[in-house]
C-alpha positions as CSV (number, residue, x, y, z in Angstrom):
1,M,-54.0,1.8,-17.4
2,L,-50.3,0.8,-17.1
3,S,-49.4,4.3,-15.9
4,D,-52.0,4.0,-13.1
5,V,-50.8,0.6,-12.1
6,F,-47.2,1.8,-12.2
7,S,-48.2,4.7,-9.9
8,V,-49.4,2.1,-7.3
9,A,-46.1,0.3,-7.3
10,F,-43.9,3.4,-7.5
11,R,-44.3,7.0,-6.7
12,T,-45.1,9.1,-9.7
13,S,-42.0,10.9,-11.1
14,S,-42.4,14.5,-12.1
15,G,-39.3,14.4,-14.3
16,P,-39.2,13.2,-17.9
17,E,-37.6,9.9,-17.0
18,V,-37.9,7.2,-14.4
19,A,-34.8,7.2,-12.2
20,L,-34.8,3.4,-11.7
21,F,-34.9,2.9,-15.5
22,K,-32.0,5.4,-16.0
23,R,-29.9,3.4,-13.5
24,F,-30.7,0.2,-15.3
25,Q,-29.8,1.7,-18.6
26,K,-26.4,2.8,-17.2
27,Q,-25.8,-0.7,-15.7
28,R,-26.7,-2.6,-18.9
29,P,-23.2,-2.9,-20.4
30,F,-22.1,-4.8,-17.2
31,I,-25.0,-7.2,-17.2
32,N,-24.5,-10.7,-18.5
33,R,-27.6,-11.2,-20.7
34,E,-27.2,-14.9,-20.7
35,V,-27.8,-15.1,-16.9
36,F,-31.4,-14.1,-16.1
37,T,-34.1,-15.2,-13.7
38,P,-37.6,-15.9,-14.8
39,A,-40.5,-15.6,-12.3
40,S,-40.3,-18.2,-9.5
41,D,-43.2,-20.6,-9.0
42,D,-43.9,-19.1,-5.5
43,L,-45.0,-15.8,-7.2
44,F,-48.1,-17.6,-8.6
45,I,-49.8,-17.9,-5.2
46,S,-53.2,-19.2,-6.3
47,D,-54.6,-21.8,-8.7
48,D,-56.0,-19.0,-10.8
49,M,-52.6,-17.3,-11.1
50,R,-51.0,-20.6,-12.1
51,R,-53.7,-21.3,-14.7
52,L,-53.3,-17.8,-16.0
53,R,-49.6,-18.3,-16.3
54,D,-50.1,-21.5,-18.3
55,E,-52.6,-19.8,-20.6
56,L,-50.3,-16.8,-21.2
57,L,-47.3,-19.1,-21.9
58,V,-49.3,-20.6,-24.7
59,Y,-50.8,-17.3,-25.9
60,C,-47.5,-15.5,-26.1
61,D,-45.7,-18.3,-27.9
62,D,-48.6,-18.6,-30.4
63,A,-48.9,-14.8,-30.9
64,M,-45.2,-14.4,-31.6
65,K,-45.4,-17.1,-34.2
66,S,-48.7,-16.5,-35.9
67,Q,-49.5,-12.8,-35.5
68,Q,-46.0,-11.5,-36.5
69,P,-46.0,-8.6,-34.1
70,R,-43.4,-5.9,-34.6
71,D,-41.1,-3.8,-32.5
72,D,-42.3,-3.1,-29.0
73,Y,-45.3,-5.5,-29.3
74,L,-43.0,-8.4,-30.1
75,E,-40.5,-7.4,-27.4
76,L,-43.3,-7.2,-24.8
77,L,-44.7,-10.6,-25.8
78,H,-41.2,-12.1,-25.8
79,L,-40.3,-10.7,-22.4
80,S,-43.6,-11.7,-20.9
81,W,-43.1,-15.3,-22.2
82,T,-39.6,-15.4,-20.9
83,F,-40.6,-13.9,-17.5
84,L,-43.3,-16.6,-17.2
85,G,-40.7,-19.3,-17.8
86,G,-41.4,-20.1,-21.5
87,A,-37.9,-19.6,-22.8
88,P,-34.9,-21.9,-22.4
89,G,-31.8,-19.8,-21.7
90,S,-30.2,-20.4,-25.1
91,C,-32.9,-18.8,-27.2
92,V,-33.4,-15.6,-25.3
93,K,-32.3,-12.3,-26.8
94,F,-32.6,-9.1,-24.8
95,R,-32.6,-5.8,-26.7
96,A,-30.7,-2.8,-25.4
97,P,-32.9,-0.5,-23.3
98,G,-34.5,2.2,-25.4
99,A,-36.2,5.5,-24.7
100,M,-37.8,5.6,-21.2
101,H,-39.5,9.0,-20.9
102,H,-43.1,9.0,-19.7
103,A,-44.5,9.6,-23.2
104,R,-43.2,6.2,-24.2
105,W,-45.4,4.5,-21.6
106,M,-44.8,0.9,-23.0
107,A,-41.2,1.3,-21.7
108,K,-42.6,0.9,-18.2
109,A,-43.7,-2.6,-19.1
110,I,-40.5,-3.5,-21.0
111,Y,-38.1,-2.1,-18.5
112,S,-39.9,-3.6,-15.5
113,L,-39.7,-7.1,-17.0
114,K,-36.0,-6.7,-17.9
115,I,-35.1,-5.4,-14.4
116,Y,-36.9,-8.3,-12.7
117,M,-35.1,-10.9,-14.8
118,F,-31.7,-9.2,-14.2
119,Q,-32.3,-8.4,-10.5
120,D,-29.4,-10.6,-9.5
121,Q,-27.0,-8.4,-11.4
122,F,-28.7,-5.0,-10.6
123,V,-29.0,-3.6,-7.1
124,L,-32.5,-2.8,-6.0
125,T,-33.9,-1.6,-2.7
126,A,-36.6,-3.8,-1.1
127,A,-39.3,-1.3,-2.2
128,E,-38.0,-1.3,-5.8
129,N,-37.8,-5.1,-5.8
130,K,-41.4,-5.3,-4.6
131,G,-42.6,-2.7,-7.1
132,I,-40.8,-4.4,-10.0
133,T,-42.2,-7.8,-9.1
134,D,-45.7,-6.4,-8.8
135,I,-45.5,-4.6,-12.1
136,S,-43.9,-7.5,-13.9
137,L,-46.6,-9.9,-12.7
138,F,-49.4,-7.6,-13.9
139,V,-47.7,-7.0,-17.2
140,A,-47.0,-10.6,-18.0
141,L,-50.3,-12.1,-16.7
142,I,-52.8,-9.4,-17.8
143,Y,-51.5,-6.4,-19.7
144,S,-49.4,-7.9,-22.5
145,H,-52.2,-10.1,-23.7
146,Y,-54.8,-7.4,-24.0
147,W,-52.4,-4.8,-25.3
148,N,-51.4,-7.1,-28.1
149,E,-55.1,-7.9,-28.8
150,A,-56.2,-4.2,-28.8
151,P,-55.9,-3.7,-32.6
152,V,-58.2,-6.7,-33.3
153,A,-61.6,-4.9,-33.5
154,E,-63.8,-8.1,-33.9
155,R,-62.6,-9.3,-30.4
156,A,-62.9,-6.0,-28.6
157,A,-66.1,-6.6,-26.7
158,F,-65.0,-10.1,-25.6
159,N,-61.5,-8.9,-24.7
160,D,-62.9,-5.9,-22.7
161,T,-65.2,-8.1,-20.7
162,R,-62.5,-10.6,-20.0
163,L,-60.0,-8.0,-19.1
164,L,-62.3,-6.3,-16.6
165,A,-63.1,-9.7,-15.0
166,Q,-59.4,-10.5,-14.7
167,I,-58.4,-7.2,-13.2
168,Q,-61.3,-7.3,-10.8
169,A,-60.2,-10.8,-9.6
170,Y,-56.5,-9.9,-9.6
171,P,-55.1,-10.9,-6.2
172,H,-53.0,-7.7,-5.7
173,R,-56.0,-5.6,-4.9
174,A,-54.4,-2.1,-5.1
175,I,-53.1,-2.9,-8.6
176,G,-56.4,-4.5,-9.6
177,N,-58.4,-1.5,-8.4
178,A,-56.1,1.0,-10.2
179,A,-56.4,-1.0,-13.4
180,A,-60.2,-1.2,-13.0
181,M,-60.5,2.5,-12.4
182,A,-58.4,3.3,-15.5
183,F,-60.5,0.8,-17.5
184,R,-63.7,2.5,-16.5
185,R,-62.3,5.9,-17.4
186,I,-61.4,4.6,-20.8
187,I,-64.9,3.2,-21.3
188,L,-66.5,6.5,-20.2
189,V,-64.4,8.6,-22.6
190,T,-65.1,6.1,-25.4
191,S,-68.8,6.1,-24.8
192,K,-69.0,9.9,-24.7
193,C,-67.2,10.1,-28.1
194,A,-69.5,7.6,-29.7
């Protein structure tokens, strides 16, 4: 799903790495990690998006404390929470960028959130800025929650129904449509294997 959404915001790269992420990785030593920009309030254009942001702030904070996620899961939750405005500046720790090749698809979510929050210290074109903003909003508001919940089998049916409803109502229609098509493909494959 994330790969399809990423393809809407950015052209698909045929190489093993995403060029924008490679540039960010090279720039990282020069970035002041104590100066970052969470998502501005004007990105949450509807009451539904503002409500979703408030829900996700609570969810991410609770999940980081009670579920004890590890590695990339914890980093994704922490970055989503920080992006949504849940972290005061003094308690934020940003890990060094890791592997970025297409096989490590979660890197797209992690890199996008980091690039958005450090955009004042990293040169982006207008198209890159729009793409990073679109991906970061989708990741923080929709993707991180359901990806974190995926291993919990007893909530799968409820989470699948809720995820589909949220991506169908997502205000950025091109991203919502790409996510919905990917979701339907997953359901078709899963039902054929059952």
